[in-house]
Backbone as a printed PyTorch tensor [residue, N CA C, xyz], in Angstrom:
tensor([[[-14.2130, -15.6580, -10.9310],
         [-15.2940, -14.7500, -11.1340],
         [-16.5270, -15.5400, -11.8490]],

        [[-17.7090, -15.4410, -11.4790],
         [-18.8050, -16.0220, -11.9970],
         [-19.0600, -15.4500, -13.5460]],

        [[-19.7350, -16.3150, -14.2770],
         [-20.1850, -15.7680, -15.5540],
         [-21.7210, -15.4110, -15.4490]],

        [[-22.2970, -14.6660, -16.5060],
         [-23.6930, -14.2880, -16.3230],
         [-24.4760, -15.5720, -16.2760]],

        [[-24.3310, -16.5480, -17.1200],
         [-25.0140, -17.7660, -17.1570],
         [-25.0690, -18.4930, -15.7800]],

        [[-23.8690, -18.6460, -15.1120],
         [-23.8000, -19.1680, -13.8070],
         [-24.7030, -18.5090, -12.9330]],

        [[-24.6520, -17.2170, -12.8150],
         [-25.5660, -16.3830, -11.8270],
         [-26.9880, -16.8490, -12.2360]],

        [[-27.2860, -16.7470, -13.3820],
         [-28.6970, -17.0370, -13.7970],
         [-29.0990, -18.4830, -13.5350]],

        [[-28.2140, -19.4040, -13.5500],
         [-28.4720, -20.7730, -13.1070],
         [-28.7230, -20.9190, -11.7150]],

        [[-28.1290, -20.2280, -10.9820],
         [-28.2200, -20.0100,  -9.4740],
         [-29.7820, -19.6370,  -9.1770]],

        [[-30.0870, -18.6530,  -9.8460],
         [-31.3450, -18.0110,  -9.5780],
         [-32.4180, -19.0090, -10.0700]],

        [[-32.2680, -19.6780, -11.1170],
         [-33.1660, -20.6530, -11.6860],
         [-33.3790, -21.7380, -10.6310]],

        [[-32.2790, -22.3330, -10.1270],
         [-32.0830, -23.2920,  -9.2130],
         [-32.9770, -22.8860,  -7.8130]],

        [[-32.8380, -21.7480,  -7.5330],
         [-33.6100, -21.1650,  -6.2150],
         [-35.0920, -21.2160,  -6.5490]],

        [[-35.4260, -20.6550,  -7.6540],
         [-36.8800, -20.5160,  -8.0450],
         [-37.6110, -21.8470,  -8.2220]],

        [[-36.6880, -22.8930,  -8.6010],
         [-37.3070, -24.2390,  -8.7830],
         [-37.1070, -25.0680,  -7.5580]],

        [[-36.7330, -24.5580,  -6.4360],
         [-36.5450, -25.3990,  -5.2640],
         [-35.4630, -26.2200,  -5.2330]],

        [[-34.3740, -25.8230,  -5.8420],
         [-33.1820, -26.6120,  -5.7680],
         [-32.8850, -27.4210,  -6.8880]],

        [[-33.7810, -27.8530,  -7.7280],
         [-33.6830, -28.6980,  -8.9050],
         [-34.0720, -28.0330, -10.1560]],

        [[-33.1150, -28.1030, -11.1630],
         [-33.5000, -27.5270, -12.5370],
         [-34.0280, -28.7420, -13.3670]],

        [[-35.2140, -28.3780, -13.8890],
         [-35.8280, -29.5100, -14.7490],
         [-35.9070, -28.8930, -16.2360]],

        [[-35.9690, -29.8420, -17.0790],
         [-36.1450, -29.5260, -18.5500],
         [-37.2630, -28.9020, -18.9580]],

        [[-38.5120, -29.1710, -18.1090],
         [-39.8040, -28.7040, -18.5980],
         [-40.0350, -27.3720, -17.6410]],

        [[-39.0150, -26.5930, -17.2960],
         [-39.1660, -25.5140, -16.5040],
         [-40.0320, -24.5430, -17.3440]],

        [[-40.9860, -23.5940, -16.8550],
         [-41.6420, -22.6800, -17.4910],
         [-40.9160, -21.3890, -17.5980]],

        [[-39.7420, -21.2540, -16.9030],
         [-38.9540, -20.1430, -16.7090],
         [-37.7150, -20.3070, -17.6850]],

        [[-37.5800, -19.3870, -18.6860],
         [-36.5720, -19.3840, -19.6060],
         [-35.3290, -18.7060, -19.0240]],

        [[-34.1090, -19.5190, -19.0700],
         [-32.9770, -18.9350, -18.4320],
         [-32.4460, -17.7520, -19.1300]],

        [[-32.7600, -17.6490, -20.5700],
         [-32.3580, -16.4560, -21.2930],
         [-33.1020, -15.1700, -20.6770]],

        [[-34.2810, -15.3610, -20.2200],
         [-35.0480, -14.2340, -19.7000],
         [-34.2770, -13.7890, -18.2100]],

        [[-33.9050, -14.8840, -17.5830],
         [-33.2580, -14.4510, -16.3340],
         [-31.9400, -13.7500, -16.5810]],

        [[-31.3420, -14.1900, -17.5680],
         [-29.9540, -13.5210, -17.8520],
         [-30.2020, -11.9930, -18.3660]],

        [[-31.3510, -11.6860, -18.9030],
         [-31.6730, -10.3350, -19.3160],
         [-31.8830,  -9.5160, -18.0690]],

        [[-32.5160, -10.1070, -17.1080],
         [-32.6890,  -9.4080, -15.7550],
         [-31.4290,  -9.2160, -15.0570]],

        [[-30.5360, -10.2120, -15.1270],
         [-29.0990, -10.1890, -14.5080],
         [-28.4070,  -9.0040, -15.0050]],

        [[-28.4750,  -8.9190, -16.3620],
         [-27.8390,  -7.7880, -17.0260],
         [-28.1670,  -6.4190, -16.6760]],

        [[-29.5560,  -6.2200, -16.5700],
         [-30.1990,  -4.9980, -16.2400],
         [-29.7950,  -4.6480, -14.7550]],

        [[-29.8260,  -5.6570, -13.8110],
         [-29.4440,  -5.2650, -12.5130],
         [-28.0770,  -4.9130, -12.3320]],

        [[-27.0810,  -5.5260, -13.0640],
         [-25.6240,  -5.1410, -12.9140],
         [-25.4910,  -3.6850, -13.5020]],

        [[-25.9830,  -3.3390, -14.7030],
         [-25.8140,  -2.0260, -15.2960],
         [-26.4340,  -0.9950, -14.2610]],

        [[-27.6770,  -1.2410, -13.6600],
         [-28.2590,  -0.3760, -12.6850],
         [-27.3060,  -0.1980, -11.4350]],

        [[-26.7050,  -1.2000, -10.8420],
         [-25.7670,  -1.2100,  -9.8470],
         [-24.5800,  -0.2190, -10.0270]],

        [[-24.0300,  -0.3930, -11.2640],
         [-22.7900,   0.4110, -11.4730],
         [-23.2060,   1.9190, -11.6400]],

        [[-24.3550,   2.1430, -12.4760],
         [-24.7160,   3.5810, -12.5250],
         [-25.2030,   4.1300, -11.2720]],

        [[-25.8620,   3.3180, -10.3860],
         [-26.2270,   4.0150,  -9.0590],
         [-25.0890,   4.3920,  -8.1950]],

        [[-24.1050,   3.2880,  -8.1990],
         [-22.9600,   3.5760,  -7.4240],
         [-22.2370,   4.7920,  -7.7300]],

        [[-22.0610,   5.0710,  -8.9750],
         [-21.3020,   6.2090,  -9.5740],
         [-22.0470,   7.4230,  -9.0870]],

        [[-23.4330,   7.5540,  -9.3560],
         [-24.2030,   8.5570,  -9.0070],
         [-24.1230,   8.9940,  -7.4110]],

        [[-24.2620,   7.8550,  -6.6430],
         [-24.2310,   8.1110,  -5.2210],
         [-22.8520,   8.6370,  -4.7300]],

        [[-21.8010,   8.3290,  -5.3480],
         [-20.4740,   8.6990,  -5.0520],
         [-20.3230,  10.1070,  -4.9820]],

        [[-21.1270,  10.7640,  -6.0380],
         [-20.8600,  12.1970,  -6.1870],
         [-22.1360,  13.0070,  -5.8240]],

        [[-22.9100,  12.2880,  -5.1610],
         [-24.2280,  12.9740,  -4.5560],
         [-23.9070,  14.1140,  -3.6540]],

        [[-24.3750,  15.3720,  -4.1230],
         [-24.2100,  16.3980,  -3.2870],
         [-22.8080,  17.1880,  -3.5100]],

        [[-22.0790,  16.6760,  -4.4310],
         [-20.9260,  17.4040,  -4.7600],
         [-21.0570,  18.5140,  -5.7500]],

        [[-22.0580,  18.6240,  -6.4220],
         [-22.3840,  19.6920,  -7.3650],
         [-22.0610,  19.3520,  -8.6730]],

        [[-21.2500,  18.3400,  -9.0820],
         [-20.9520,  18.0330, -10.3490],
         [-20.4860,  16.4680, -10.3950]],

        [[-20.5760,  15.9230, -11.4010],
         [-20.2780,  14.4710, -11.5340],
         [-19.0600,  14.2680, -12.4970]],

        [[-17.9290,  13.9350, -12.0270],
         [-16.6770,  13.7460, -12.8070],
         [-16.0970,  12.3090, -12.5010]],

        [[-16.3330,  11.4790, -13.6180],
         [-15.8550,  10.1150, -13.4590],
         [-14.3300,  10.0340, -13.6190]],

        [[-13.7360,  11.1260, -13.9070],
         [-12.2560,  11.0790, -14.0310],
         [-11.6040,  11.2520, -12.6420]],

        [[-12.4140,  11.6600, -11.7590],
         [-11.7910,  11.8650, -10.2940],
         [-11.4550,  10.5480,  -9.7590]],

        [[-10.6930,  10.6000,  -8.6210],
         [-10.3080,   9.3310,  -7.9700],
         [-11.4680,   8.5090,  -7.4570]],

        [[-12.4730,   9.1020,  -6.9130],
         [-13.5910,   8.2530,  -6.4640],
         [-14.2870,   7.5330,  -7.5680]],

        [[-14.4930,   8.1910,  -8.7180],
         [-15.1550,   7.6080,  -9.8470],
         [-14.2590,   6.5860, -10.3740]],

        [[-13.0580,   6.6900, -10.4500],
         [-12.0640,   5.5830, -10.9250],
         [-12.0500,   4.3990, -10.1520]],

        [[-12.1390,   4.6770,  -8.7820],
         [-12.2760,   3.4410,  -7.8760],
         [-13.3860,   2.6420,  -7.9120]],

        [[-14.5950,   3.3290,  -8.2810],
         [-15.7100,   2.5540,  -8.4570],
         [-15.7480,   1.7940,  -9.5730]],

        [[-15.3860,   2.4900, -10.8060],
         [-15.4490,   1.8770, -12.1300],
         [-14.2720,   0.7620, -12.3000]],

        [[-13.1850,   0.8540, -11.4780],
         [-12.0450,   0.0660, -11.7800],
         [-12.5020,  -1.6170, -11.4980]],

        [[-13.3320,  -1.7990, -10.4560],
         [-13.6360,  -3.1910, -10.3650],
         [-14.5000,  -3.7430, -11.3710]],

        [[-15.0150,  -2.9480, -12.3550],
         [-15.8730,  -3.5230, -13.4650],
         [-15.2320,  -3.4560, -14.8750]],

        [[-13.9560,  -3.1170, -14.8600],
         [-13.1820,  -3.1530, -16.0110],
         [-12.9630,  -4.4630, -16.7460]],

        [[-13.3090,  -4.4100, -18.0790],
         [-12.8810,  -5.5890, -18.8910],
         [-11.7450,  -5.0040, -19.8750]],

        [[-10.7740,  -5.7890, -20.2070],
         [ -9.7970,  -5.2500, -21.1130],
         [ -9.6760,  -6.0290, -22.4320]],

        [[ -9.4610,  -5.3230, -23.5580],
         [ -9.4950,  -5.8760, -24.8870],
         [ -8.2090,  -5.4420, -25.5780]],

        [[ -7.5680,  -6.3040, -26.1800],
         [ -6.5240,  -5.9800, -27.1960],
         [ -7.1580,  -6.0910, -28.5620]],

        [[ -7.1050,  -4.9190, -29.3440],
         [ -7.6770,  -4.8300, -30.5640],
         [ -6.7020,  -4.2930, -31.6550]],

        [[ -6.7840,  -4.9700, -32.7370],
         [ -5.9980,  -4.4330, -33.8680],
         [ -6.7960,  -3.1930, -34.5820]],

        [[ -5.9490,  -2.3050, -35.0280],
         [ -6.5800,  -1.1320, -35.6440],
         [ -6.6520,  -1.2960, -37.2260]],

        [[ -7.6470,  -0.6380, -37.6920],
         [ -7.8570,  -0.6660, -39.2220],
         [ -8.1840,   0.7530, -39.7600]],

        [[ -8.2820,   1.0050, -40.9940],
         [ -8.6070,   2.2340, -41.4560],
         [ -9.8840,   2.3370, -42.1050]],

        [[-10.6490,   3.4130, -41.7470],
         [-11.9950,   3.5750, -42.4650],
         [-11.8360,   4.5620, -43.6610]],

        [[-11.8160,   4.0710, -44.7540],
         [-11.5760,   4.8400, -45.8630],
         [-12.5420,   5.9860, -46.1600]],

        [[-13.7980,   5.7490, -45.6710],
         [-14.9160,   6.7490, -45.8350],
         [-14.4880,   8.0470, -45.0090]],

        [[-13.9140,   7.8150, -43.7880],
         [-13.5400,   8.9320, -42.9150],
         [-12.0510,   9.2730, -42.9970]],

        [[-11.2550,   8.4130, -43.6600],
         [ -9.7350,   8.3820, -43.7080],
         [ -9.2500,   8.6600, -42.2080]],

        [[ -9.6770,   7.6840, -41.4980],
         [ -9.3400,   7.6160, -40.0970],
         [ -9.1100,   6.1560, -39.5650]],

        [[ -8.0960,   6.0400, -38.8060],
         [ -7.8620,   4.7170, -38.1100],
         [ -8.7510,   4.4040, -37.1140]],

        [[ -9.1610,   3.2280, -36.8290],
         [-10.0680,   3.0360, -35.7120],
         [ -9.8330,   1.4380, -35.1630]],

        [[-10.4660,   1.2700, -33.9450],
         [-10.3290,   0.0190, -33.4110],
         [-11.8870,  -0.3280, -33.1820]],

        [[-12.2180,  -1.5820, -33.5780],
         [-13.5750,  -2.0970, -33.3820],
         [-13.8050,  -2.8610, -32.2230]],

        [[-14.5340,  -2.3460, -31.1990],
         [-14.7240,  -2.9930, -29.8930],
         [-15.5040,  -4.2390, -30.0650]],

        [[-15.1670,  -5.0920, -29.2300],
         [-15.9070,  -6.4660, -29.1950],
         [-17.0200,  -6.3530, -28.2650]],

        [[-17.0610,  -5.2960, -27.3850],
         [-18.2490,  -5.1320, -26.4250],
         [-18.6280,  -3.6220, -26.4070]],

        [[-19.8810,  -3.3330, -26.3310],
         [-20.3710,  -1.9940, -26.1670],
         [-20.0630,  -1.4320, -24.7050]],

        [[-19.4670,  -0.2120, -24.6440],
         [-19.3020,   0.4710, -23.4220],
         [-20.6760,   0.7820, -22.7170]],

        [[-20.6700,   0.7120, -21.4150],
         [-21.8450,   1.1850, -20.7180],
         [-22.1110,   2.6550, -20.8840]],

        [[-23.3590,   3.1060, -20.8340],
         [-23.6180,   4.5290, -20.9680],
         [-23.4360,   5.1940, -19.6950]],

        [[-22.2760,   5.8570, -19.5270],
         [-21.9730,   6.7170, -18.2450],
         [-21.6190,   7.9500, -18.6300]],

        [[-21.7260,   8.9960, -17.6390],
         [-21.3290,  10.3860, -17.9450],
         [-19.9960,  10.5270, -18.6290]],

        [[-19.8610,  11.5020, -19.4950],
         [-18.5990,  11.9020, -20.1140],
         [-17.9290,  10.7110, -20.8560]],

        [[-18.8170,   9.8200, -21.2920],
         [-18.3980,   8.6970, -22.1220],
         [-17.3130,   7.8700, -21.2890]],

        [[-17.3780,   7.7650, -20.1040],
         [-16.4120,   6.9480, -19.2700],
         [-16.7180,   5.6650, -19.3280]],

        [[-17.5490,   5.0000, -20.1190],
         [-17.5680,   3.6300, -20.2750],
         [-16.2510,   3.1560, -20.8330]],

        [[-15.5700,   3.9370, -21.6010],
         [-14.2870,   3.7480, -21.9170],
         [-13.2340,   4.4340, -21.0090]],

        [[-12.3820,   3.7940, -20.3050],
         [-11.5330,   4.4620, -19.1840],
         [-10.1870,   4.7460, -19.7640]],

        [[ -9.6530,   3.9410, -20.6130],
         [ -8.4400,   4.2580, -21.2200],
         [ -8.1710,   3.4910, -22.6580]],

        [[ -7.3140,   4.1110, -23.3690],
         [ -6.8750,   3.3570, -24.6740],
         [ -5.3760,   3.5830, -24.7180]],

        [[ -4.7230,   2.6550, -24.8580],
         [ -3.2010,   2.5930, -24.7480],
         [ -2.6500,   1.6560, -25.9640]],

        [[ -1.3900,   2.0770, -26.2050],
         [ -0.5940,   1.2380, -27.1660],
         [ -0.4640,  -0.0610, -26.5390]],

        [[ -0.8450,  -1.0840, -27.2100],
         [ -0.6090,  -2.4520, -26.6300],
         [  0.7950,  -2.9320, -26.4950]],

        [[  1.6930,  -2.2350, -27.3690],
         [  3.0390,  -2.6400, -27.3230],
         [  3.9160,  -1.6740, -26.4470]],

        [[  3.3140,  -0.6350, -26.0390],
         [  4.0360,   0.3030, -25.1290],
         [  2.8950,   1.0280, -24.2420]],

        [[  2.6490,   0.2970, -23.1240],
         [  1.5430,   0.7340, -22.2290],
         [  1.7210,   2.2030, -21.5910]],

        [[  2.8180,   2.6390, -21.8790],
         [  3.1340,   4.0420, -21.2900],
         [  2.4680,   5.1650, -22.1240]],

        [[  2.1770,   4.6810, -23.3720],
         [  1.6170,   5.5060, -24.4370],
         [  0.1560,   5.3960, -24.3720]],

        [[ -0.6130,   6.5210, -24.0600],
         [ -2.0370,   6.4380, -23.9970],
         [ -2.5690,   7.5630, -24.9370]],

        [[ -3.8730,   7.3990, -25.3100],
         [ -4.4440,   8.3980, -26.1630],
         [ -5.5180,   9.1200, -25.4030]],

        [[ -5.4130,  10.3720, -25.2570],
         [ -6.4260,  11.1950, -24.5950],
         [ -7.7570,  11.2340, -25.3300]],

        [[ -8.8240,  11.4640, -24.6260],
         [-10.1760,  11.3430, -25.1160],
         [-10.6860,  12.7510, -25.6540]],

        [[-11.4020,  12.5930, -26.9340],
         [-12.1330,  13.8050, -27.3170],
         [-13.5010,  13.3520, -27.4040]],

        [[-14.5140,  14.0530, -26.9320],
         [-15.8350,  13.7970, -27.0020],
         [-16.2890,  13.7540, -28.4440]],

        [[-17.0940,  12.6200, -28.6740],
         [-17.4680,  12.6160, -30.2970],
         [-18.1390,  13.8430, -30.7250]],

        [[-17.8400,  14.3640, -31.9120],
         [-18.4320,  15.4870, -32.4060],
         [-17.7610,  16.8550, -32.0900]],

        [[-16.6090,  16.7670, -31.2990],
         [-15.9460,  17.8970, -31.0300],
         [-14.5710,  18.1000, -31.5090]],

        [[-14.3400,  17.0770, -32.4400],
         [-13.0940,  16.9820, -33.2040],
         [-12.8450,  18.3110, -34.1270]],

        [[-13.9500,  18.6950, -34.8160],
         [-13.7830,  19.8330, -35.8220],
         [-13.4380,  21.1820, -34.8890]],

        [[-13.9460,  21.2090, -33.7690],
         [-13.7860,  22.5460, -32.8790],
         [-12.1980,  22.4860, -32.5430]],

        [[-11.6740,  21.3400, -32.0350],
         [-10.4240,  21.5140, -31.5760],
         [ -9.3720,  21.4430, -32.7540]],

        [[ -9.6730,  20.7960, -33.8970],
         [ -8.8160,  20.7300, -34.9870],
         [ -8.3580,  22.1590, -35.5230]],

        [[ -9.3490,  23.2320, -35.2450],
         [ -8.9690,  24.4850, -35.7550],
         [ -7.9640,  25.3420, -34.8030]],

        [[ -7.7510,  24.7080, -33.6060],
         [ -6.8660,  25.4170, -32.6540],
         [ -5.3320,  25.1230, -32.9750]],

        [[ -4.5630,  26.1470, -33.0790],
         [ -3.2180,  25.9650, -33.3020],
         [ -2.5290,  25.0160, -32.2730]],

        [[ -2.8430,  25.2230, -31.1400],
         [ -2.2730,  24.2920, -29.9190],
         [ -2.4770,  22.8470, -30.1080]],

        [[ -3.7340,  22.6170, -30.7670],
         [ -4.0620,  21.1670, -30.8700],
         [ -3.2600,  20.4620, -31.9130]],

        [[ -2.9820,  21.1180, -33.1160],
         [ -2.1420,  20.6390, -34.0440],
         [ -0.7840,  20.5560, -33.7110]],

        [[ -0.3040,  21.5650, -32.9170],
         [  1.0760,  21.6500, -32.5340],
         [  1.4700,  20.6210, -31.3950]],

        [[  0.3560,  20.0790, -30.7460],
         [  0.7660,  19.0790, -29.7380],
         [  1.1310,  17.8130, -30.3170]],

        [[  0.6740,  17.5130, -31.5570],
         [  1.1080,  16.1930, -32.2940],
         [  0.5890,  15.0790, -31.5250]],

        [[ -0.2130,  15.1680, -30.6120],
         [ -0.8230,  14.0600, -30.0390],
         [ -1.8870,  13.3360, -30.8550]],

        [[ -2.0640,  12.0910, -30.4890],
         [ -3.0440,  11.3230, -31.0870],
         [ -4.2260,  11.1530, -30.0450]],

        [[ -5.4470,  11.6030, -30.4930],
         [ -6.6440,  11.5350, -29.5340],
         [ -7.5540,  10.4170, -30.0920]],

        [[ -8.4360,  10.0310, -29.2120],
         [ -9.4520,   9.0580, -29.6150],
         [-10.7920,   9.5460, -29.2590]],

        [[-11.8330,   9.1710, -30.0670],
         [-13.2460,   9.4140, -29.7380],
         [-14.0660,   8.2290, -30.0680]],

        [[-15.1430,   8.1060, -29.2940],
         [-15.9420,   6.9050, -29.4420],
         [-17.2210,   7.0430, -30.1340]],

        [[-17.4010,   6.3830, -31.1100],
         [-18.6370,   6.3230, -32.0030],
         [-19.2020,   5.0040, -32.0410]],

        [[-20.3260,   4.6400, -31.3240],
         [-20.8670,   3.3100, -31.3050],
         [-19.8870,   2.3560, -30.6660]],

        [[-19.6570,   1.3580, -31.3770],
         [-18.6370,   0.3780, -30.9370],
         [-17.1990,   0.5460, -31.5980]],

        [[-16.9630,   1.7110, -32.0620],
         [-15.6970,   1.9460, -32.6470],
         [-15.0110,   3.0450, -31.9210]],

        [[-13.6440,   2.9400, -31.8150],
         [-12.7800,   4.2020, -31.3060],
         [-12.0180,   4.6310, -32.4540]],

        [[-12.3820,   5.8100, -32.7100],
         [-11.5520,   6.5020, -33.8560],
         [-10.3990,   7.2740, -33.3510]],

        [[ -9.4760,   7.4520, -34.1580],
         [ -8.1850,   8.2340, -33.8020],
         [ -8.1300,   9.4680, -34.5820]],

        [[ -7.6940,  10.5210, -33.9770],
         [ -7.6210,  11.7660, -34.5680],
         [ -6.5600,  11.9210, -35.8680]],

        [[ -5.7040,  11.0230, -36.0470],
         [ -4.8600,  10.9390, -37.1450],
         [ -4.5170,   9.5180, -37.4370]],

        [[ -3.7960,   9.2890, -38.3760],
         [ -3.4880,   7.8430, -38.9000],
         [ -2.2170,   7.4350, -38.4140]],

        [[ -1.8420,   7.8930, -37.2040],
         [ -0.5870,   7.4360, -36.5250],
         [ -0.7900,   6.4700, -35.4000]],

        [[ -1.9200,   5.7810, -35.4470],
         [ -2.3560,   4.9760, -34.3800],
         [ -1.4180,   3.7460, -34.4100]],

        [[ -1.2000,   2.9570, -33.2530],
         [ -0.4370,   1.7830, -33.2500],
         [ -1.2990,   0.6570, -33.9620]],

        [[ -0.5980,  -0.4200, -34.3060],
         [ -0.9970,  -1.6270, -34.8760],
         [ -2.0740,  -2.1900, -33.8880]],

        [[ -1.8430,  -2.0950, -32.6950],
         [ -2.8420,  -2.8260, -31.7200],
         [ -2.9070,  -1.9780, -30.5350]],

        [[ -4.1770,  -1.8200, -29.9260],
         [ -4.4230,  -1.1260, -28.7250],
         [ -4.8980,  -1.9000, -27.6290]],

        [[ -4.7070,  -1.4270, -26.4380],
         [ -5.2700,  -1.9900, -25.3340],
         [ -6.2850,  -1.1560, -24.6150]],

        [[ -7.5980,  -1.6330, -24.6590],
         [ -8.7450,  -0.7020, -24.2760],
         [ -9.1890,  -1.2040, -22.9100]],

        [[ -9.3850,  -0.3790, -21.9780],
         [-10.2180,  -0.7170, -20.6320],
         [-11.4000,  -0.0510, -20.7610]],

        [[-12.5180,  -0.8980, -20.5690],
         [-13.8240,  -0.2680, -20.4690],
         [-14.8330,  -1.0460, -19.5800]],

        [[-16.0020,  -0.2880, -19.2840],
         [-16.7710,  -0.9790, -18.4100],
         [-17.8660,  -1.3350, -19.4210]],

        [[-17.9360,  -2.6030, -19.7970],
         [-18.7910,  -3.1740, -20.7890],
         [-20.2900,  -3.1110, -20.3930]],

        [[-21.1100,  -2.8730, -21.2650],
         [-22.5780,  -2.9970, -21.1060],
         [-22.7930,  -4.4640, -20.8870]],

        [[-23.5590,  -4.8620, -19.9830],
         [-23.6430,  -6.2580, -19.5480],
         [-24.1710,  -7.1670, -20.6380]],

        [[-25.1540,  -6.6570, -21.4300],
         [-25.5960,  -7.4980, -22.4260],
         [-24.7190,  -7.8180, -23.6190]],

        [[-23.4810,  -7.1200, -23.6270],
         [-22.5670,  -7.2710, -24.7280],
         [-21.4160,  -8.2820, -24.2430]],

        [[-21.4810,  -8.6880, -23.0060],
         [-20.5190,  -9.6580, -22.3880],
         [-21.0620, -11.1180, -22.7620]],

        [[-20.1890, -11.9030, -23.2070],
         [-20.7800, -13.2390, -23.6220],
         [-21.1300, -14.0890, -22.3770]],

        [[-21.9020, -15.1960, -22.5790],
         [-22.3640, -15.9780, -21.5140],
         [-21.1910, -16.7340, -20.8000]],

        [[-20.0420, -16.9710, -21.5590],
         [-19.1010, -17.6490, -20.7480],
         [-17.8450, -16.8500, -20.4180]],

        [[-17.9230, -15.4300, -20.6390],
         [-16.9720, -14.4870, -20.2320],
         [-17.0700, -14.1350, -18.7600]],

        [[-16.0430, -13.7750, -18.1110],
         [-16.0830, -13.2770, -16.7400],
         [-16.8830, -12.1260, -16.6930]],

        [[-17.7500, -12.1030, -15.5400],
         [-18.7280, -11.0330, -15.4840],
         [-18.2920, -10.1320, -14.3870]],

        [[-17.5240,  -9.0070, -14.7230],
         [-16.9330,  -8.2000, -13.7100],
         [-17.9150,  -7.5690, -12.7330]],

        [[-17.6670,  -7.8850, -11.3970],
         [-18.5030,  -7.4320, -10.2450],
         [-17.6820,  -7.1000,  -9.1390]],

        [[-18.1460,  -6.2200,  -8.2700],
         [-17.5510,  -5.9570,  -6.9840],
         [-18.0720,  -6.9000,  -6.0300]],

        [[-17.3540,  -7.0590,  -4.7900],
         [-17.9030,  -7.9770,  -3.8430],
         [-19.1670,  -7.5820,  -3.2840]],

        [[-19.9960,  -8.5680,  -3.2250],
         [-21.4010,  -8.2340,  -2.7820],
         [-22.3890,  -7.9780,  -3.8970]],

        [[-21.9110,  -7.6730,  -5.0690],
         [-22.8370,  -7.5040,  -6.3150],
         [-23.6960,  -8.6950,  -6.6320]],

        [[-23.0160,  -9.7930,  -6.6490],
         [-23.6950, -11.0410,  -6.9710],
         [-24.9690, -11.3610,  -6.1670]],

        [[-24.6730, -11.3100,  -4.9280],
         [-25.8440, -11.6410,  -3.9200],
         [-26.9710, -10.4510,  -4.0900]],

        [[-26.5830,  -9.3300,  -4.3490],
         [-27.4390,  -8.2410,  -4.6000],
         [-28.3620,  -8.5850,  -5.8720]],

        [[-27.7420,  -8.7840,  -6.8530],
         [-28.3140,  -9.1290,  -8.1370],
         [-29.2870, -10.3770,  -8.0480]],

        [[-28.8880, -11.3930,  -7.2690],
         [-29.7200, -12.5260,  -7.1150],
         [-30.8480, -12.2810,  -6.4170]],

        [[-30.6830, -11.4840,  -5.2760],
         [-31.8990, -11.0910,  -4.5150],
         [-32.9350, -10.1800,  -5.3110]],

        [[-32.3400,  -9.2180,  -6.0440],
         [-33.1640,  -8.2630,  -6.9140],
         [-34.1010,  -9.1260,  -7.8840]],

        [[-33.4550, -10.1490,  -8.5850],
         [-34.1130, -10.8350,  -9.5790],
         [-35.0880, -11.7330,  -8.9360]],

        [[-34.6130, -12.4300,  -7.9020],
         [-35.7140, -13.2860,  -7.0300],
         [-36.9950, -12.4180,  -6.6850]],

        [[-36.7330, -11.2310,  -6.1330],
         [-37.7680, -10.4450,  -5.7230],
         [-38.6780, -10.0440,  -6.9420]],

        [[-38.1420,  -9.9040,  -8.0830],
         [-38.9540,  -9.5620,  -9.2820],
         [-39.9040, -10.7900,  -9.6330]],

        [[-39.2150, -11.9330,  -9.6610],
         [-40.0010, -13.1280, -10.0780],
         [-41.0200, -13.5190,  -8.9750]],

        [[-40.7480, -13.2840,  -7.5280],
         [-41.8320, -13.4220,  -6.6250],
         [-43.0170, -12.4690,  -6.8780]],

        [[-42.6460, -11.2410,  -7.1440],
         [-43.5800, -10.2670,  -7.4230],
         [-44.6320, -10.7600,  -8.6110]],

        [[-43.8320, -11.0750,  -9.6220],
         [-44.5220, -11.5170, -10.7520],
         [-45.5300, -12.6140, -10.5570]],

        [[-44.9530, -13.6280,  -9.6390],
         [-45.7140, -14.7660,  -9.4180],
         [-46.9830, -14.3540,  -8.4930]],

        [[-46.8340, -13.4680,  -7.6700],
         [-47.8160, -12.9840,  -6.7520],
         [-48.9450, -12.2880,  -7.5940]],

        [[-48.5250, -11.4610,  -8.6370],
         [-49.5980, -10.8810,  -9.4150],
         [-50.2960, -11.8340, -10.1610]],

        [[-49.5360, -12.9510, -10.7090],
         [-50.2040, -14.0660, -11.4940],
         [-51.3180, -14.8430, -10.5630]],

        [[-50.8540, -15.1160,  -9.4160],
         [-51.7040, -15.9310,  -8.4580],
         [-52.9260, -14.9960,  -8.0730]],

        [[-52.7350, -13.7660,  -7.8170],
         [-53.9190, -12.8560,  -7.5290],
         [-54.8460, -12.9550,  -8.7480]],

        [[-54.2480, -12.7700,  -9.8670],
         [-55.1750, -12.8660, -11.0420],
         [-55.9820, -14.2320, -11.1730]],

        [[-55.3130, -15.2810, -10.9550],
         [-55.9920, -16.5960, -10.8660],
         [-57.1930, -16.6250,  -9.9550]],

        [[-56.7310, -16.2080,  -8.6540],
         [-57.6990, -16.1970,  -7.5820],
         [-58.9860, -15.3350,  -7.8380]],

        [[-58.7870, -14.1470,  -8.4230],
         [-59.7780, -13.2450,  -8.7740],
         [-60.7390, -13.8440,  -9.7660]],

        [[-60.2680, -14.6730, -10.6680],
         [-61.0780, -15.3960, -11.8990],
         [-61.8490, -16.5300, -11.1250]],

        [[-61.1530, -17.1210, -10.0070],
         [-61.9170, -18.2670,  -9.4950],
         [-63.2140, -17.7520,  -8.6800]],

        [[-62.9240, -16.4560,  -8.0390],
         [-64.0190, -15.9230,  -7.1820],
         [-65.1840, -15.3620,  -8.0090]],

        [[-64.8830, -15.2040,  -9.3730],
         [-66.0320, -14.5530, -10.2530],
         [-67.0060, -15.6160, -10.5520]]])
């Protein structure tokens, strides 16, 4: 699987006619930003198209899971305690992509017992459920996502959790695998090349207009 930087290097090579030179006026970091944007747009568009016309969007359904499954990154994270909230939490190394129902996080499991998973509570709804007798009686540990932290509903969280998430592209390191579906890489390359060709056309038109004056 290619990395973000490798994809950007291929685009730069095409833009420069097959040879990358040190004095290029195109910054590869700029290309990587466009690559990130295109990947995020592809994932969000695929998810919306899968449910178009169904009346509601539910990424917990089979179709949603099959789409997001190809973009999953997994992390094993040690848990800590936030003394200000008196809650255990896991600090994510990457930010989840902004998707409906907070499904940038697909699952949170006990790293030492993968059969044990922690159901999700939408952030901000903990107080509502905490007052329900059935909630406390279940004795389950739930998780909610706040920024790049996963908080647990009680302090019975395991020492380490396995998190499956669809990472926001910009939070994936340059040397890490860049999760893509088959065909996504060529789509991203074409989209970024089209953008640079358009930018070059606008620039050339501006130069020609100044010459004619």
